[in-house]
Each structure stands twice: as C-alpha cells, then as structure tokens.
C-alpha positions as MATLAB code, in Angstrom:
seq = 'XXXXXXXXXXXXXXXXXXXXXXXXXXXXXXXXXXXXXXXXXXXXXXXXXXXXXXXXXXXXXXXXXXXXXXXXXXXXXXXXXXXXXXXXXXXXXXXXXXXXXXXXXXXXXXXXXXXXXXXXXXXXXXXXXXXXXXXXXXXXXXXXXXXXXXXXXXXXXXXXXXXXXXXXXXXXXXXXXXXXXXXXXXXXXXXXXXXXXXXXXXXXXXXXXXXXXXXXXXXXXXXXXXXXXXXXXXXXXXXXXXXXXXXXXXXXXXXXXXXXXXXXXXXXXXXXXXXXXXXXXXXXXXXXXXXXXXXXXXXXXXXXXXXXXXXXXXXXXXXXXXXXXXXXXXXXXXXXXXXXXXXXXXXXXXXXXXXXXXXXXXXXXXXXXXXXXXXXXXXXXXXXXXXXXXXXXXXXXXXXXXXXXXXXXXXXXXXXXXXXXXXXXXXXXXXXXXXXXXXXXXXXXXXX';
ca = [
       0.401   -0.023    0.110;
       1.328    3.849   -0.725;
       0.103    6.795    0.801;
       1.004   10.130   -0.721;
      -0.261   13.249    1.660;
       1.411   16.327    1.879;
       0.177   16.919   -1.666;
      -2.020   19.359   -4.319;
      -4.489   16.890   -6.010;
      -6.132   17.425   -8.964;
      -8.364   13.966   -9.345;
      -9.903   15.140  -13.232;
     -12.931   13.048  -12.190;
     -16.478   14.902  -13.639;
     -16.601   17.834  -11.126;
     -12.895   18.778  -11.804;
     -12.665   17.960   -7.512;
      -9.024   19.419   -6.548;
      -7.068   19.510   -2.999;
      -5.155   22.368   -2.293;
      -3.654   19.853    0.608;
      -4.468   16.766    0.211;
      -3.814   12.427   -0.332;
      -4.437    9.664   -2.052;
      -3.884    5.479   -1.283;
      -3.244    2.765   -3.132;
      -3.930   -0.478   -2.138;
      -2.131   -3.881   -2.757;
      -4.612   -4.552   -5.690;
      -2.881   -1.599   -7.313;
      -5.865    0.593   -6.945;
      -6.742    3.909   -5.553;
      -8.916    2.969   -2.113;
      -8.659    6.429   -0.742;
      -9.188   10.224   -2.243;
      -9.412   13.478   -0.342;
      -8.357   16.457    1.486;
      -6.186   16.508    4.834;
      -3.873   13.376    6.407;
      -5.009   10.370    5.281;
      -5.931    8.823    9.005;
      -6.284    5.201    9.180;
      -4.054    4.649    6.184;
      -0.713    6.696    8.034;
       0.781    3.281    8.338;
       0.644    1.998    4.800;
       3.717    0.469    3.897;
       5.348    3.060    1.685;
       4.316    6.729    2.811;
       5.246    9.804    0.296;
       5.850   13.411    1.294;
       4.363   15.003   -1.677;
       5.232   18.879   -0.417;
       5.908   21.297   -2.846;
       3.852   18.855   -5.742;
       1.148   18.491   -8.003;
      -0.441   14.578   -7.895;
      -1.977   14.296  -11.673;
      -3.383   11.131  -13.228;
      -0.276    9.262  -15.421;
      -0.893   11.206  -18.910;
      -2.112    8.877  -21.558;
      -0.635    8.923  -24.972;
      -2.628    8.219  -27.501;
      -0.629    7.894  -30.461;
       2.441    6.967  -31.347;
       5.325    5.644  -33.721;
       8.161    4.360  -31.909;
       9.917    3.039  -34.724;
      10.842    6.304  -35.490;
      12.888    7.328  -32.721;
      15.383    5.691  -34.770;
      15.000    8.178  -37.689;
      14.773   11.485  -35.846;
      15.618   14.888  -36.869;
      15.230   13.853  -41.134;
      13.626   15.412  -43.542;
      12.794   18.478  -41.114;
      11.283   21.117  -43.943;
       9.226   19.243  -45.321;
       5.654   18.518  -45.559;
       3.773   15.048  -44.453;
       3.890   13.828  -47.812;
       6.875   14.707  -48.654;
       8.399   13.398  -45.261;
       6.927   10.443  -46.031;
       8.690   10.322  -49.434;
      12.114   10.103  -47.780;
      11.392    8.288  -45.037;
       9.133    5.573  -46.338;
      12.313    4.188  -48.152;
      14.348    4.107  -44.956;
      12.049    2.164  -43.066;
      11.833   -0.543  -45.021;
      15.420   -1.117  -43.527;
      13.820   -1.754  -39.923;
      13.940   -4.862  -38.108;
      13.578   -6.310  -35.045;
      16.335   -4.902  -33.187;
      15.972   -1.763  -34.237;
      12.712   -1.428  -33.812;
      12.954   -2.705  -29.895;
      15.728   -0.055  -29.221;
      13.887    2.404  -30.464;
      11.202    1.678  -28.129;
      12.676    1.221  -25.041;
      14.138    4.817  -26.108;
      10.781    6.656  -26.427;
       8.545    4.892  -24.143;
      11.494    5.383  -21.305;
      11.126    9.255  -22.270;
       7.813    9.184  -21.744;
       8.095    7.599  -19.497;
      10.037   10.369  -17.931;
       7.432   12.847  -19.195;
       4.365   11.691  -17.123;
       3.519    9.224  -19.330;
       1.804    6.035  -17.763;
      -0.201    4.324  -20.895;
       0.760    4.635  -24.546;
      -0.320    3.364  -27.231;
       1.956    2.765  -30.530;
       1.030    2.603  -34.568;
       3.095    0.243  -36.352;
       2.726   -0.080  -39.549;
       5.471   -1.431  -41.533;
       6.527   -4.512  -41.210;
       9.623   -5.667  -43.698;
       9.908   -9.139  -45.004;
      13.120  -10.116  -43.715;
      12.875   -7.692  -40.233;
      11.885  -10.046  -37.514;
       8.712  -10.436  -34.955;
       8.814   -6.076  -34.903;
       5.680   -6.278  -32.817;
       7.066   -8.329  -30.193;
       9.978   -6.516  -29.769;
       8.067   -3.357  -29.039;
       6.087   -4.904  -26.817;
       9.021   -6.841  -24.840;
      10.632   -2.871  -24.468;
       7.635   -1.663  -22.836;
       7.032   -4.500  -20.409;
      11.194   -3.286  -19.866;
      10.339    0.296  -18.935;
       6.553   -0.961  -17.055;
       4.272    1.194  -19.041;
       0.554    0.379  -19.916;
       0.707   -0.718  -23.676;
      -1.977   -0.489  -26.511;
       0.211   -0.776  -29.425;
      -2.318   -1.375  -32.822;
      -1.357   -3.937  -35.298;
      -1.028   -1.458  -37.966;
      -0.325   -2.102  -42.111;
      -0.337   -1.021  -45.461;
      -1.028   -2.817  -49.102;
      -1.502    0.410  -51.565;
       1.622    0.754  -52.994;
       2.892    3.456  -55.420;
       2.039    1.466  -58.334;
      -1.647    1.359  -57.042;
      -1.637    4.572  -56.558;
      -1.044    4.667  -53.177;
       2.582    6.945  -51.356;
       4.309    4.536  -50.038;
       6.700    2.160  -52.250;
       5.806   -1.027  -53.676;
       8.018   -3.090  -51.375;
       6.840   -1.718  -47.840;
       3.022   -2.280  -48.484;
       1.985   -6.352  -47.950;
      -0.671   -8.658  -48.961;
      -4.334   -7.413  -47.680;
      -5.373  -10.863  -46.780;
      -1.838  -11.558  -45.077;
      -2.048   -8.727  -43.438;
      -5.374   -9.126  -41.801;
      -4.008  -12.493  -40.550;
      -0.855  -11.216  -39.299;
      -3.687   -8.637  -37.535;
      -5.749  -11.604  -35.872;
      -2.667  -13.701  -35.133;
      -1.859  -10.040  -32.807;
      -4.577  -10.295  -30.718;
      -4.954  -14.188  -30.096;
      -1.482  -13.897  -29.035;
      -1.290  -10.637  -26.858;
      -4.543   -9.222  -26.249;
      -5.724   -8.607  -22.610;
      -9.516   -7.273  -22.187;
      -8.693   -7.446  -18.253;
     -10.008   -4.456  -16.513;
      -6.588   -4.208  -15.166;
      -4.597   -5.181  -18.391;
      -1.040   -3.815  -19.056;
      -1.719   -5.480  -22.647;
      -4.301   -4.009  -25.215;
      -4.176   -4.746  -28.977;
      -6.232   -2.401  -31.808;
      -6.428   -2.702  -35.053;
      -4.889    0.154  -37.149;
      -4.778    0.108  -40.972;
      -2.391    2.960  -41.869;
      -4.493    5.896  -43.762;
      -6.327    6.436  -47.047;
      -3.563    7.400  -49.043;
      -1.550    3.972  -47.873;
      -4.174    1.071  -47.772;
      -7.278   -0.113  -49.856;
     -10.787    0.202  -48.649;
     -11.277   -3.445  -48.812;
      -8.619   -3.725  -45.856;
     -10.157   -0.595  -44.268;
     -13.618   -2.606  -44.294;
     -12.319   -5.973  -43.142;
      -9.829   -4.608  -40.668;
     -13.186   -2.850  -39.348;
     -15.241   -6.152  -39.375;
     -12.356   -8.147  -38.007;
     -12.051   -5.830  -34.764;
     -15.758   -5.603  -34.088;
     -15.973   -9.336  -34.482;
     -12.808   -9.631  -32.458;
     -13.741   -6.694  -29.738;
     -10.573   -4.876  -30.026;
     -10.613   -0.911  -30.775;
      -9.987    0.516  -34.096;
      -7.522    3.456  -35.051;
      -6.280    4.841  -38.193;
      -4.246    8.223  -39.762;
      -7.520   11.124  -40.924;
      -7.563   14.891  -42.282;
      -4.137   15.677  -40.810;
      -3.545   17.684  -44.472;
      -4.692   19.236  -47.362;
      -2.567   16.944  -49.089;
      -4.655   13.986  -47.914;
      -8.172   16.147  -48.600;
      -7.174   16.428  -52.231;
      -6.250   12.984  -52.511;
      -9.542   11.257  -50.813;
     -11.329   14.299  -53.285;
      -9.660   12.957  -55.986;
     -10.003    8.766  -55.440;
     -12.807    8.144  -53.322;
     -15.053   11.624  -54.601;
     -15.228   12.583  -51.031;
     -14.232   13.851  -47.777;
     -11.458   12.046  -45.578;
     -14.203   11.790  -42.977;
     -16.881   11.099  -45.634;
     -14.752    7.913  -46.858;
     -14.154    6.392  -43.491;
     -18.209    6.161  -42.820;
     -18.716    4.751  -45.503;
     -16.083    1.516  -44.360;
     -17.752    1.130  -41.333;
     -15.141    3.130  -39.779;
     -16.821    5.756  -37.462;
     -18.204    4.520  -34.099;
     -17.048    4.752  -29.998;
     -14.781    2.555  -30.496;
     -12.478    4.239  -33.112;
     -10.395    7.111  -32.664;
      -8.673    9.187  -35.375;
      -5.124   10.272  -35.202;
      -5.070   14.040  -36.066;
      -8.156   15.507  -37.442;
      -7.118   18.673  -38.133;
      -8.836   19.093  -41.117;
     -12.387   19.152  -40.125;
     -15.771   20.919  -41.738;
     -18.536   21.543  -39.048;
     -20.672   18.365  -40.619;
     -17.331   16.385  -40.076;
     -16.871   17.618  -36.511;
     -20.990   16.713  -36.061;
     -20.767   13.184  -37.350;
     -17.490   12.371  -34.719;
     -19.643   14.219  -31.920;
     -22.711   11.860  -32.916;
     -21.014    8.575  -33.428;
     -19.046    8.755  -30.242;
     -15.506    8.437  -32.828;
     -12.863    9.891  -31.012;
      -9.813   11.776  -32.400;
      -5.855   12.283  -30.660;
      -4.795   15.249  -30.735;
      -1.289   15.820  -31.927;
      -0.293   19.712  -31.989;
       3.306   19.234  -31.815;
       3.563   17.123  -34.702;
       0.800   19.099  -36.583;
       3.168   22.302  -36.325;
       6.247   20.768  -37.068;
       5.295   19.246  -40.616;
       3.034   22.120  -40.620;
      -0.205   20.677  -40.742;
      -2.621   23.156  -39.749;
      -4.306   23.859  -36.306;
      -7.390   21.260  -35.001;
      -9.955   22.412  -34.297;
      -9.922   21.266  -30.402;
     -12.632   23.475  -29.095;
     -15.086   22.702  -32.009;
     -14.697   19.074  -31.291;
     -14.677   19.153  -27.534;
     -18.377   21.145  -27.540;
     -19.498   18.283  -30.272;
     -18.929   15.624  -27.685;
     -15.934   14.113  -29.069;
     -13.539   12.071  -26.583;
     -10.561   13.901  -27.826;
      -6.602   13.080  -26.016;
      -3.307   13.176  -27.039;
       0.044   12.308  -28.423;
       3.348   12.557  -29.371;
       3.251   11.237  -32.653;
       6.098    9.262  -34.290;
       9.829   10.853  -32.701;
      11.033   11.486  -36.648;
       7.782   14.458  -36.650;
       8.380   15.370  -33.377;
      11.700   15.574  -32.027;
      10.684   16.383  -28.199;
       8.211   13.836  -28.136;
       7.274   15.240  -24.410;
       3.896   14.311  -23.272;
       4.267   16.469  -20.177;
       4.954   19.655  -22.837;
       2.269   18.324  -24.755;
      -0.557   19.782  -22.581;
       1.077   23.171  -22.938;
       1.505   22.554  -26.647;
      -2.753   22.055  -26.804;
      -3.271   25.219  -24.710;
      -1.775   26.728  -27.133;
      -2.708   25.751  -30.500;
      -6.398   26.109  -29.501;
      -5.561   29.485  -28.239;
      -3.571   30.854  -31.388;
      -7.615   30.037  -33.441;
      -9.675   30.699  -30.407;
      -8.106   33.054  -28.062;
      -7.508   33.316  -24.782;
     -10.700   32.071  -23.487;
     -10.177   28.391  -26.084;
      -8.593   26.219  -23.588;
      -8.083   26.708  -20.057;
      -5.124   24.857  -18.000;
      -7.488   21.972  -16.544;
      -9.222   21.384  -20.089;
      -5.371   20.949  -21.622;
      -4.835   18.401  -18.946;
      -8.417   16.489  -19.172;
      -7.043   16.252  -22.911;
      -3.814   14.221  -21.445;
      -5.910   12.019  -18.746;
      -9.219   11.030  -19.239;
      -9.702   12.600  -22.801;
      -7.116    9.997  -23.512;
      -8.503    6.845  -21.829;
     -11.536    7.842  -23.022;
      -9.744    6.982  -26.576;
      -7.998    3.762  -25.594;
     -11.614    2.740  -24.245;
     -10.109    2.758  -20.380;
     -12.069    5.800  -19.056;
     -13.736    3.259  -16.603;
     -10.556    2.430  -14.655;
      -7.693    4.917  -15.956;
      -7.704    8.896  -16.313;
      -8.723   10.483  -13.165;
      -8.001    9.577   -9.428;
     -11.028    8.214   -8.011;
     -11.626    5.298   -5.508;
     -11.387    2.134   -7.058;
      -9.327    2.668  -10.456;
      -6.478    2.067  -10.745;
      -3.295    4.143   -9.291;
      -1.739    5.255  -12.058;
      -0.295    8.075  -11.080;
       2.111   11.017  -11.606;
       3.370   13.458   -8.718;
       5.150   16.607  -10.232;
       7.632   18.877   -8.975;
       6.867   22.369   -8.802;
       8.997   23.724   -6.166;
      11.840   24.362   -8.209;
      13.327   27.416  -10.086;
      11.107   27.194  -13.539;
       7.909   27.239  -11.598;
       8.474   29.185   -8.709;
       5.919   32.646   -8.156;
       3.131   30.281  -10.149;
       0.810   29.604   -7.075;
      -2.055   27.515   -8.867;
      -0.091   24.497   -9.651;
      -2.444   22.716  -12.732;
      -1.241   26.071  -14.161;
       2.212   25.719  -13.073;
       1.901   22.205  -14.429;
       0.456   23.126  -18.215;
       2.423   26.976  -18.385;
       5.648   26.274  -16.814;
       8.473   24.237  -18.413;
       8.352   20.695  -18.440;
       7.853   19.972  -14.728;
      10.613   16.904  -13.857;
       8.637   13.873  -12.632;
       8.975   12.997   -8.932;
       7.689    9.729   -8.900;
       5.295    7.719  -11.500;
       2.876    4.832  -10.502;
       1.559    2.335  -13.122;
      -1.364    0.489  -10.750;
       0.733    1.484   -8.162;
       4.145   -0.455   -8.960;
       7.041    2.860   -9.189;
       8.151    3.358  -12.793;
       9.763    6.278  -12.229;
      11.134    8.042   -9.137;
      13.039   11.355   -8.609;
      13.720   11.463  -12.292;
      15.319    8.333  -13.269;
      13.727    5.169  -14.559;
      13.493    2.475  -12.363;
      13.475   -0.474  -14.442;
      16.211    0.610  -17.513;
      18.499    2.926  -17.427;
      18.044    6.024  -19.820;
      21.968    6.119  -21.148;
      21.964    2.080  -21.505;
      18.456    2.595  -23.889;
      19.895    6.109  -25.771;
      23.000    4.108  -26.173;
      21.003    0.815  -27.569;
      18.802    3.817  -30.193;
      21.795    5.588  -31.518;
      23.820    2.303  -32.738;
      20.289    1.278  -34.162;
      19.771    4.805  -35.986;
      23.437    4.176  -37.129;
      22.811    1.570  -38.450;
      19.670    1.485  -40.372;
      21.048    4.727  -41.295;
      24.534    3.472  -42.440;
];
C-alpha cells in the first residue's frame, strides 16, 4: 500500500475536484482506495509513505498516438510537408528489423515515462519481409519500462504502383495483413480491466491502404472486440487525395467503410468541417490531437474547441519522434493549450481542459476511462507526482497552471498500478544511458 500526502491533488473527476492539501492511497491490488483532503487518517501506517510537499499529483498521462520505431530516424526531412516527409523516409523504414524497433521503442517509452506518461499506444504499420517480429520487440520494450501499453497492429497494402504513397516494397498483401492482425490479437490482447497490454487494429491511412483492407479490418476488430485506429484528415494533401480518388472527404470516406463509432479513435483530425465534427460527435468517434507534430509538419491547427463542444472524445498524442523530435507528453499539454488559443483566443482552452485532454480524454480514446484517467476510489493507481517547487515554476501559485503553462516539470514519482516506474526523475526498471546507447546504435545501423 502506498500513501501520498501533503500534496495538491487534481483528480480530473467529472466534477473537477481538487485538494490544495490532499492525499491519495493506493492499495496492494494496485487500485485507489482513498482520495481526499488533509491527512489520510487510518492509512498512515501504509507500507510506503510519500511526502508530496511542493508537488502536484495527477492521473498518469495517456499517449493516444505514436510511432515508436521513428525514434531511430529523428532529425530527418526537417523542412518537408507530410507527403514529402513520408516519401523521404519510407525507403529508410523499409530496412527496419526487430533489433532496431526494440531499441527505438525502449528509448521512446523510457522518455515517455520520464515525461509523465503511464499509458501509451503505438501505431506500427511497417513490417519488412525480413525484419523479424517487430511487434514483439516493442511489446518487450514496454514490459521492460513498465508502462501500460496499447500497441496497434497497423498495415499498408496500397503501394505506389496502385496509386498509393508508399513504395511497393514496404506494403503487405491484404490477406496476409489481416491474418497477421488477427494473430496478434490471439497472441497478445488482454481485455481484463487491469490489463497492461491491449491490441487494436490500425490500417495506416487512406493514401496507403485499400478500401478492402479498411472495411475488413473494421469487421475483424468488431468480431474480436478490439478498438480501431487510423490517421485521418491530417493535411490538405490527404483531403485532395480522398476527393480525387474517392469523390468525398476523409470523414465521409471513413464512414462509408464503417470507420465511425465509439470503438474508433482517429489520429490528428486537423482538417474537419462542421459536418465532419458533428458526425464524430454523434458517433462517439475519438480524436488523438498531436499539436506539436501538426506544427512541425505545418499541417495546421486542429479545431479542438469545436471537437470538445460537439462531444468528441479528444486525447493527446506526441506522434512519432521523426515528426516531433521532443516527444514529451507533459510538454504537449501546453502545446495543446497554445494551439487552441491560436485558433480561438485566450478563452479557447484552460489549463485544466488541457490536463483533461492528457488524462481522462486519452483514457476515453483508448476505451479505458472506467479504470484510468482520473483519481477516484476503485480506479487503477496510475498516478504522477510532479515537482513544482523549483526555479522554473516559482511564483505560479496555481499548481495546475504551473504544470501546463510552465516549463516541463520533473517527475518525482510515477506509478503504474501502484508500482513505481519513475522515481526522482530516473527510470526504475531501465537505465537511460543504456537506452540512449542502444537507440544510437540502431539509428546508425539503419542509416548506414
């Protein structure tokens, strides 16, 4: 049992409950047994007691969109639009193998943990024929770091010769991709409430996947009771592609293939009209908002205020490290707030709304909001203790505002199911220098 007290607590529950001097207790089963103000009373004899003076306690952050393998290709194609960036990097990614992906995933997930993330998805869609078991490699890396993990079995089957964007040698046969996706569900998916590992189905994008694969992937996911994810409405180029090839907008195309629903979350959703936003809200389709990646690629400013007002579940994603080299989920809180205000002015988003995107909003996108995303009795003990008493946050009395508006805050303690994964700014189960060395070696070998 762990007791954290003398701490400001932002529960992120439906009422927005906060305690200026509060406590949280996590039981031996990894679930929260008490949340409240003042001292914890009868729980003060807990196995471990943590003094949170000067800190803010929040739910662990949830990363809803990523490509971990891209850690091995950071700093490339720095001045390209999405389509130019992809065509530059596809040939490099075609040389991926399990060793490179494992090293990249270890570095990426370790960095996420240090940035306050306790649950992450990954969208992996490149499976070179001689690359080995790349999905297993990143799953092993997540176990090594200790994060809750939602890898998606992605796919591409629309090569350049058939009008798609990726070169033919990095796409799969449609039937083979579907079979491999179902095999991944059989092997890895754990649907239990306290699951550390869940699989989702994730064909890559309208410009790299056939309509048949999109449609049959949706059928497969619903037959197996898992979630669906893809890129959609990220750039003007994609809008032009869909109108030219399919005669409709990206959201209209997705809906025609059965890709709207409360079991679906879409990456980016930057270029959405009023009708599209209304359809997402009416169907409960989620959006993974990736403000830094959208800015780095010049894709545009997502209409997050309008999405939220329409009832769309919105979470945050750092996206792949090749399109957003910072990859710091805590810093993405501020980026989301700034993006909203660039579109709609200073009242378009508050600090607490930004934190809600990164916690319970992300949990909704992943279908985990019954157990994650807020600090409430009975929920899983995935929490982050942010240190906010240093020079960078001095004078910002509102600790939630300090976390969101201030510089990236050090993580004093991060727990997943009550088990430490970060303590005093250091990974518990892995060594950062070793992760960096392995990732550096993978980068050099891939680019050799």
